[in-house]
C-alpha positions as a Python dict, from the first residue, in 0.01 Angstrom:
ca = {
    (1, 'X'): (0, 0, 0),
    (2, 'X'): (-133, -149, -323),
    (3, 'X'): (61, -371, -562),
    (4, 'X'): (-36, -358, -929),
    (5, 'X'): (0, -692, -1108),
    (6, 'X'): (-7, -685, -1488),
    (7, 'X'): (-50, -1043, -1608),
    (8, 'X'): (-162, -1224, -1920),
    (9, 'X'): (-54, -1436, -2212),
    (10, 'X'): (255, -1366, -2417),
    (11, 'X'): (206, -1106, -2687),
    (12, 'X'): (-87, -927, -2524),
    (13, 'X'): (101, -605, -2445),
    (14, 'X'): (185, -645, -2076),
    (15, 'X'): (515, -458, -2099),
    (16, 'X'): (359, -155, -2269),
    (17, 'X'): (73, -158, -2018),
    (18, 'X'): (311, -161, -1721),
    (19, 'X'): (512, 126, -1866),
    (20, 'X'): (197, 327, -1934),
    (21, 'X'): (94, 280, -1570),
    (22, 'X'): (438, 387, -1451),
    (23, 'X'): (418, 696, -1673),
    (24, 'X'): (76, 778, -1525),
    (25, 'X'): (215, 745, -1171),
    (26, 'X'): (494, 986, -1263),
    (27, 'X'): (244, 1239, -1396),
    (28, 'X'): (77, 1233, -1054),
    (29, 'X'): (408, 1317, -891),
    (30, 'X'): (491, 964, -776),
    (31, 'X'): (740, 703, -887),
    (32, 'X'): (683, 345, -996),
    (33, 'X'): (924, 53, -1022),
    (34, 'X'): (864, -261, -1225),
    (35, 'X'): (934, -616, -1106),
    (36, 'X'): (976, -879, -1376),
    (37, 'X'): (763, -1192, -1355),
    (38, 'X'): (875, -1369, -1673),
    (39, 'X'): (1092, -1670, -1590),
    (40, 'X'): (1297, -1646, -1910),
    (41, 'X'): (1364, -1274, -1874),
    (42, 'X'): (1559, -1358, -1560),
    (43, 'X'): (1841, -1474, -1790),
    (44, 'X'): (2125, -1263, -1924),
    (45, 'X'): (2157, -1274, -2298),
    (46, 'X'): (1803, -1398, -2363),
    (47, 'X'): (1664, -1079, -2510),
    (48, 'X'): (1524, -1137, -2858),
    (49, 'X'): (1340, -1459, -2779),
    (50, 'X'): (1180, -1319, -2463),
    (51, 'X'): (1089, -976, -2606),
    (52, 'X'): (1276, -820, -2315),
    (53, 'X'): (1253, -443, -2302),
    (54, 'X'): (1596, -290, -2352),
    (55, 'X'): (1726, -22, -2118),
    (56, 'X'): (1639, 246, -2373),
    (57, 'X'): (1281, 112, -2393),
    (58, 'X'): (1208, 128, -2020),
    (59, 'X'): (1119, 501, -2023),
    (60, 'X'): (1347, 569, -1730),
    (61, 'X'): (1152, 352, -1485),
    (62, 'X'): (1360, 120, -1263),
    (63, 'X'): (1324, -251, -1343),
    (64, 'X'): (1405, -542, -1115),
    (65, 'X'): (1479, -913, -1168),
    (66, 'X'): (1591, -882, -1526),
    (67, 'X'): (1925, -1041, -1624),
    (68, 'X'): (1988, -1190, -1279),
    (69, 'X'): (2072, -1548, -1386),
    (70, 'X'): (2341, -1693, -1608),
    (71, 'X'): (2209, -1918, -1887),
    (72, 'X'): (2354, -2229, -1722),
    (73, 'X'): (2171, -2165, -1394),
    (74, 'X'): (1829, -2316, -1326),
    (75, 'X'): (1544, -2088, -1227),
    (76, 'X'): (1340, -2193, -923),
    (77, 'X'): (1007, -2057, -808),
    (78, 'X'): (1091, -2040, -432),
    (79, 'X'): (1407, -1839, -501),
    (80, 'X'): (1219, -1613, -739),
    (81, 'X'): (940, -1554, -488),
    (82, 'X'): (1186, -1450, -217),
    (83, 'X'): (1366, -1215, -454),
    (84, 'X'): (1042, -1064, -586),
    (85, 'X'): (895, -1010, -240),
    (86, 'X'): (1222, -850, -133),
    (87, 'X'): (1218, -618, -433),
    (88, 'X'): (855, -520, -369),
    (89, 'X'): (925, -447, -3),
    (90, 'X'): (1223, -230, -96),
    (91, 'X'): (1018, -39, -355),
    (92, 'X'): (748, 31, -97),
    (93, 'X'): (1012, 142, 156),
    (94, 'X'): (1122, 402, -100),
    (95, 'X'): (764, 528, -122),
    (96, 'X'): (722, 406, -479),
    (97, 'X'): (449, 201, -648),
    (98, 'X'): (548, -161, -724),
    (99, 'X'): (425, -307, -1054),
    (100, 'X'): (461, -683, -1104),
    (101, 'X'): (452, -772, -1473),
    (102, 'X'): (485, -1097, -1662),
    (103, 'X'): (323, -1412, -1789),
    (104, 'X'): (484, -1693, -1589),
    (105, 'X'): (179, -1813, -1401),
    (106, 'X'): (338, -2011, -1121),
    (107, 'X'): (590, -1733, -1056),
    (108, 'X'): (313, -1475, -1033),
    (109, 'X'): (104, -1698, -808),
    (110, 'X'): (397, -1751, -572),
    (111, 'X'): (410, -1376, -510),
    (112, 'X'): (38, -1303, -500),
    (113, 'X'): (-84, -1604, -301),
    (114, 'X'): (16, -1784, 17),
    (115, 'X'): (216, -2064, -140),
    (116, 'X'): (350, -2356, 62),
    (117, 'X'): (615, -2527, -149),
    (118, 'X'): (635, -2907, -134),
    (119, 'X'): (924, -3084, 34),
    (120, 'X'): (1242, -3143, -163),
    (121, 'X'): (1522, -3398, -156),
    (122, 'X'): (1834, -3340, -364),
    (123, 'X'): (1923, -3708, -407),
    (124, 'X'): (1571, -3805, -512),
    (125, 'X'): (1552, -3508, -749),
    (126, 'X'): (1881, -3610, -912),
    (127, 'X'): (1761, -3968, -956),
    (128, 'X'): (1435, -3854, -1114),
    (129, 'X'): (1615, -3612, -1345),
    (130, 'X'): (1845, -3894, -1455),
    (131, 'X'): (1539, -4107, -1524),
    (132, 'X'): (1386, -3823, -1725),
    (133, 'X'): (1703, -3796, -1931),
    (134, 'X'): (1709, -4171, -1993),
    (135, 'X'): (1339, -4240, -2046),
    (136, 'X'): (1185, -3914, -2160),
    (137, 'X'): (893, -3702, -2044),
    (138, 'X'): (625, -3943, -2169),
    (139, 'X'): (754, -4221, -1943),
    (140, 'X'): (765, -3983, -1646),
    (141, 'X'): (410, -3876, -1723),
    (142, 'X'): (292, -4236, -1720),
    (143, 'X'): (469, -4294, -1389),
    (144, 'X'): (305, -3987, -1234),
    (145, 'X'): (-36, -4086, -1371),
    (146, 'X'): (-10, -4415, -1183),
    (147, 'X'): (24, -4238, -847),
    (148, 'X'): (-144, -3899, -903),
    (149, 'X'): (-369, -3895, -1207),
    (150, 'X'): (-496, -3542, -1144),
    (151, 'X'): (-148, -3393, -1134),
    (152, 'X'): (-46, -3586, -1445),
    (153, 'X'): (-349, -3458, -1634),
    (154, 'X'): (-286, -3099, -1525),
    (155, 'X'): (86, -3099, -1609),
    (156, 'X'): (62, -3293, -1934),
    (157, 'X'): (316, -3525, -2098),
    (158, 'X'): (567, -3265, -2221),
    (159, 'X'): (687, -3064, -1921),
    (160, 'X'): (958, -3295, -1794),
    (161, 'X'): (1081, -3064, -1521),
    (162, 'X'): (738, -3024, -1363),
    (163, 'X'): (675, -3398, -1389),
    (164, 'X'): (997, -3457, -1196),
    (165, 'X'): (893, -3201, -936),
    (166, 'X'): (553, -3364, -893),
    (167, 'X'): (700, -3712, -861),
    (168, 'X'): (949, -3585, -606),
    (169, 'X'): (675, -3427, -394),
    (170, 'X'): (439, -3726, -417),
    (171, 'X'): (719, -3967, -328),
    (172, 'X'): (827, -3762, -27),
    (173, 'X'): (483, -3680, 114),
    (174, 'X'): (254, -3954, -12),
    (175, 'X'): (3, -3680, -88),
    (176, 'X'): (-128, -3546, -421),
    (177, 'X'): (78, -3276, -585),
    (178, 'X'): (-102, -2943, -593),
    (179, 'X'): (-106, -2789, -939),
    (180, 'X'): (-218, -2431, -982),
    (181, 'X'): (-349, -2178, -736),
    (182, 'X'): (-397, -2266, -371),
    (183, 'X'): (-759, -2370, -315),
    (184, 'X'): (-992, -2115, -160),
    (185, 'X'): (-709, -1869, -98),
    (186, 'X'): (-730, -1495, -130),
    (187, 'X'): (-456, -1258, -226),
    (188, 'X'): (-209, -1206, 56),
    (189, 'X'): (-188, -828, 16),
    (190, 'X'): (-386, -540, -140),
    (191, 'X'): (-343, -598, -512),
    (192, 'X'): (-503, -469, -830),
    (193, 'X'): (-473, -739, -1094),
    (194, 'X'): (-492, -625, -1453),
    (195, 'X'): (-536, -924, -1682),
    (196, 'X'): (-427, -802, -2025),
    (197, 'X'): (-619, -987, -2294),
    (198, 'X'): (-638, -994, -2673),
    (199, 'X'): (-879, -1135, -2926),
    (200, 'X'): (-770, -1492, -3000),
    (201, 'X'): (-745, -1455, -3379),
    (202, 'X'): (-556, -1128, -3348),
    (203, 'X'): (-326, -1277, -3085),
    (204, 'X'): (-240, -1578, -3301),
    (205, 'X'): (-153, -1348, -3589),
    (206, 'X'): (55, -1128, -3360),
    (207, 'X'): (243, -1425, -3209),
    (208, 'X'): (323, -1576, -3548),
    (209, 'X'): (458, -1239, -3664),
    (210, 'X'): (659, -1200, -3344),
    (211, 'X'): (829, -1536, -3398),
    (212, 'X'): (914, -1450, -3758),
    (213, 'X'): (1056, -1124, -3626),
    (214, 'X'): (1273, -1311, -3376),
    (215, 'X'): (1455, -1481, -3661),
    (216, 'X'): (1484, -1154, -3852),
    (217, 'X'): (1633, -986, -3544),
    (218, 'X'): (1895, -1258, -3500),
    (219, 'X'): (1780, -1514, -3246),
    (220, 'X'): (2009, -1774, -3406),
    (221, 'X'): (2311, -1556, -3335),
    (222, 'X'): (2180, -1498, -2983),
    (223, 'X'): (2142, -1875, -2935),
    (224, 'X'): (2500, -1924, -3058),
    (225, 'X'): (2625, -1676, -2798),
    (226, 'X'): (2416, -1843, -2528),
    (227, 'X'): (2567, -2179, -2619),
    (228, 'X'): (2912, -2031, -2567),
    (229, 'X'): (2788, -1894, -2232),
    (230, 'X'): (2685, -2245, -2121),
    (231, 'X'): (2310, -2257, -2180),
    (232, 'X'): (2324, -2632, -2245),
    (233, 'X'): (2481, -2698, -1904),
    (234, 'X'): (2152, -2601, -1737),
    (235, 'X'): (1798, -2733, -1759),
    (236, 'X'): (1568, -2435, -1768),
    (237, 'X'): (1699, -2181, -2014),
    (238, 'X'): (1778, -2416, -2301),
    (239, 'X'): (1414, -2529, -2310),
    (240, 'X'): (1287, -2175, -2367),
    (241, 'X'): (1061, -2160, -2671),
    (242, 'X'): (1258, -2031, -2967),
    (243, 'X'): (1603, -2096, -2826),
    (244, 'X'): (1573, -2473, -2838),
    (245, 'X'): (1461, -2449, -3200),
    (246, 'X'): (1740, -2204, -3286),
    (247, 'X'): (1995, -2442, -3133),
    (248, 'X'): (1850, -2729, -3334),
    (249, 'X'): (1885, -2514, -3646),
    (250, 'X'): (2247, -2440, -3560),
    (251, 'X'): (2310, -2814, -3531),
    (252, 'X'): (2149, -2882, -3868),
    (253, 'X'): (1867, -3093, -3726),
    (254, 'X'): (1607, -2860, -3876),
    (255, 'X'): (1617, -2575, -4124),
    (256, 'X'): (1508, -2218, -4056),
    (257, 'X'): (1156, -2263, -4192),
    (258, 'X'): (1094, -2559, -3964),
    (259, 'X'): (1249, -2382, -3667),
    (260, 'X'): (1013, -2088, -3717),
    (261, 'X'): (712, -2312, -3769),
    (262, 'X'): (784, -2518, -3457),
    (263, 'X'): (837, -2207, -3249),
    (264, 'X'): (511, -2056, -3371),
    (265, 'X'): (317, -2371, -3282),
    (266, 'X'): (477, -2397, -2936),
    (267, 'X'): (419, -2026, -2870),
    (268, 'X'): (50, -2056, -2957),
    (269, 'X'): (15, -2356, -2727),
    (270, 'X'): (197, -2178, -2446),
    (271, 'X'): (-31, -1875, -2483),
    (272, 'X'): (-337, -2102, -2451),
    (273, 'X'): (-199, -2243, -2125),
    (274, 'X'): (-135, -1893, -1994),
    (275, 'X'): (-488, -1784, -2076),
    (276, 'X'): (-626, -2086, -1890),
    (277, 'X'): (-405, -2022, -1587),
    (278, 'X'): (-484, -1654, -1549),
    (279, 'X'): (-858, -1699, -1596),
    (280, 'X'): (-865, -1820, -1236),
    (281, 'X'): (-728, -1494, -1100),
    (282, 'X'): (-973, -1249, -938),
    (283, 'X'): (-892, -979, -1191),
    (284, 'X'): (-1029, -631, -1138),
    (285, 'X'): (-1242, -477, -1413),
    (286, 'X'): (-1022, -326, -1685),
    (287, 'X'): (-903, 21, -1592),
    (288, 'X'): (-702, 270, -1789),
    (289, 'X'): (-350, 355, -1677),
    (290, 'X'): (-455, 686, -1522),
    (291, 'X'): (-715, 522, -1296),
    (292, 'X'): (-473, 248, -1191),
    (293, 'X'): (-212, 511, -1110),
    (294, 'X'): (-460, 715, -904),
    (295, 'X'): (-556, 411, -700),
    (296, 'X'): (-198, 307, -641),
    (297, 'X'): (-73, 652, -550),
    (298, 'X'): (-374, 701, -325),
    (299, 'X'): (-275, 391, -130),
    (300, 'X'): (79, 503, -58),
    (301, 'X'): (-13, 661, 272),
    (302, 'X'): (-225, 365, 381),
}
């Protein structure tokens, strides 16, 4: 049975593409179910800033792994992988076509590739997180660079959580931290990967407009509600692009214009990282939704 994976940078139209494929499957007499692969769409209450499709926008197709975490909980790739693989297996058992859709590269890779996650140690992780809080991401980056220059270069000086994870793994194993796709590994199951792309100039314009729209739609009010729900008790959700800036606006550290400008710049940078990540995937030639549906439905009896 074939899995369809719709991946790509934010703002390229992955959600619409996945729904078009699901519609095409339905026209062939089959059913399709969509599995979310956007780390921030796992969170309840984070709708505007993640461009999450509302129930009335899902065209009647079942969706999985949306709104499964509280804002104070931390997302973790191993837990996500297990949940996603379980959802895909259940979809297949129902005789439906699974469609994985999203732009969180490591989350997608954990489902599509044979990932071996590095060792963990709760006490060491806590100590490193305390050091991150006290010293900042730049100091953690310098520390990682001293023991694993390649990992430090790949992660960069801003992603504190991943720097902590890399330092934890290197400390425990004494081996370099693997960043990115497993080397020389093939997909672990029959998969059609559709890498949704957009012209760079058009994408930048679209992303800037999307961010402006987030403020018009009320992301500041959404951030206020998330604060009341405990978003600042966790690590992951409060760092989501847009929400951190909206919280800073609420606290008077920046005004709305600066919040929008910062979010636009961070969104553009994030999209560039996504493009770089997904370029390494063995994407199939672009196919229209009808062809993808025919291939997926044709594999159901395999």
